[in-house]
C-alpha positions, 0 to 999 in steps of 0.5 A: 163612849162611841157615837152611833155609826151613821147609816149607809145613806148618810155616808153616801150623801156625805161622800157625794156632797164633799169638796175635793181638796186634794186629788189622788195625783196630788196626794201621791206626789206629796207622799213622794215628797215626804218619802224623799225627805224621810229618806234624806234624814233617816236612811242611815239611822235604822229607824222604827216606824210606828203607824198610829191606827187606824188613820195612820195605816194608809199613809204608812202603807203608802210610804213603806213602798217609797222608803228604799232603806232598812227599817222596822215597822210596828204600830200603836192604837191610840184615839181621841175620836172613838168613831165620832167627829169631835175628840176627847181624852186619849184612849190607848188600845194598843202599844207597840211590841218592839222595844223603843229603847235607844231607837230612832222612832218615826210616828206616822199618822194621818193628820195633825189637827190640834196636836194633842194626840201626837204630843202624847204619843211622842212623849210616851215614845220618849218615855219608853227610851227612844233616842230620837223621835220624829213625827210624820203626817200626811195632812197638816190642818191650818188653824191656830188652835194647836195646844199640842204639837204645832208642826210635824217633822214630815208633812205631805199636804195642808188643808183648811180648818174643815173636817176631812176624810180620805187616805186614812182619815175618816168620817165617823169610821167610814170613807178612809178609802176615798181616793183623795182628800175631801172636806165634809160640807156643813161640818 
């Protein structure tokens, strides 16, 4: 069940009190680096990029402008958070319509935290017949609680073990549009 949405005053307070971890300039430079690495490995492979909604929408959009080779794009929607700040079981809301059989697939998400969501998505892609499956995340959260995927194939930045928002990552459904990566104080 989804957590009740915060009121606008709470969201403003969280945004004003948040600690800036990575500026917009740092995030954009990290996206440049991710795109260069992806181009080096994928340019000749006709990949299908799958954005994980909703958080993966921003990194995917930013990466697309930087990838100068033929590729296709689709999306999937799977979530563990449902508007809250703690994850639960994975809920599939939409699966890609593009066939994955025989394809090189790159799953693009906002953050690798415990790795459970990405692990399940990558396994699903393999089960759907993808020839190769890669993972790309804008942010890798540093901690040892990773029962799922421990490292993505392509990573932009690292953050400490704090609740973060911005560039697609949210605070209870808000602040995905923040111009940088911020950590919520006290959470």
